[in-house]
N, C-alpha and C positions, 0 to 999 in steps of 0.2 A: 494562398493556401485555404484559409477560411475567412469569412467576413463577419460583420456585426450580426447578421441574421443567424448564422451558424452558432455564434457565441451565445446569443439569446436562447437558442434551442438547447444548447448544452447547459446553460444556467438553469433552465426549467427542469431538465432531466436530473441535474444534481440536486435540486430541491426535492424532487420526488421521481425516482427512477421508474415508477409504475404509472406515471401520469400519461393518460392516453394522448396520442399525437393530435387527435382532434381538439382536445382541451388546450394543448400547447398552441395550436394554430389559432384558436379563438383568442387566447390571452395575448398573442402577439399580432393580432389582426392580419393573419396570413391565411392563404387558402390551405385546406387540408392536404392537397396534392403537393404543394410547395414544401410543407414541413415533412411530409412522408418522403419525398425525393431527397431532400437535404439530409434527413435522418439516415437513409440508405447510403448516401455518399459518405457520410461521416463514418459509418460502419465499414464501408469498402476501403476507405483511406486508413483504417485502423485507429482512428481517433476515439471512436466508441468501441471498446473491446468486450463489453458485456455488462451484466447487471448481477449484483450479488446481494445476498441477505446480510445485514449487519446484526451480529449477535452480541448481547451483553454477557460476556463470559463470567463476570463476577456473579451474576444471578444464577449461573449454572454451577457455581461452587469453585471456580478457578479464581481464587482470591489474590494470587500474587502474579505480577507481571515483572519480567526482568529483561534487561538488555545485557547480553553477554558479548564481550569483545574477545575475539579469538586470534591468536598468533599461530600461524601454521608453518610447517616445513615447506620451504619454497617449492620443492619439486612435487609436493603432495597437495598444494592448495587447490588445483582444479578438481581433484578427486574428493577432497574434504568438502569443497563447496557443493559439488553435485550431491553428496550424501546429505548435507545439511538442508539443501533445498527440498529433499524428499522426506525429511524428518517431520512427522506429524505434530511434534511439539513446537516446531518453528513456525511462527505466524508471519514473520518478516525476515528477509535475508538480504544482506548488503555486502558486497566486496567493497572495501574502503582503502583510502590512502592513510598514511600516518604510522603510528607505532604498532597497530594491529592490521590484520589482513581482512577480517570478516567481522560483521556484527549481526547478531540474531536477536530477535524479540521472541520471548517465550512466555507461556502462562502455566501456572502451577496451582494445585489444590491448596498446598500449604508449604511451610519451610522444609519439611522432611522430603516431600515430593521434589522440590527444587534441589535440595542437597543431593539426592540420589541421581538426578539428571546431570547435575554439574560434575559429579564424580565419574559418571559413565562417559561424559563428554571428554573429560581430561584423560581418559584411558584410550581414546580413539587414536589409531595410528595417523600421524600427520598433524596432530594438534600438539603444539609445543606448550602453550599456556592459555589460560582464560582469565578474564576479569569480569566479575558479575556486578551489575548495579541493579538493585531492586527499585522499581519505579514506585514512588510513594503516592502520586496522584493518579487519578483516572486518566489514562492516555487520551490525548486528542488525536483521533484518527479520522475525523471527518475531513472531507475535502471541501474547503470553503474558499479556495483560491479565486480571486477576482481576475479571470483570464483577460478580460478586456483591459483592465487597468495595467496589467503586466505587459501586454502587447503594446499598449499606448506608450508606456514608459520606455520600452525598447526602441520604438519608432522615434520618440523624441530625442533619444540619446545619439541617434545616427547623425 
């Protein structure tokens, strides 16, 4: 699927998504054309899906981050999930196993803002119950997975 060179290119892009391909090629001692071709193949395979700006929401005044677990009515889960994925307050959405059906991560200006949102969420058709956890520390949302290490561990376990 991918080799060490692809992984090194991905690692460089994770460090700085705006790093020019020529700079990546130079740092890896590869030809520009090699890095460019591999970059395009990684995009074609759907491994690279895009580049996004990372925003510090606390500096914008969104001081509270919460994780809300949601128990839905079984027949309404697909509809509730679709609506939550479209909700602009939801920054992460997961369908999960366990006591709840879905988990969302949301950000709020203050407690009152969060309280109003939770109350409106609890009124939505198809939502049976919610459990809210306020996140006390700054969330770790950086992707610093060591892809090579994980792949090597999997290959060793075979």
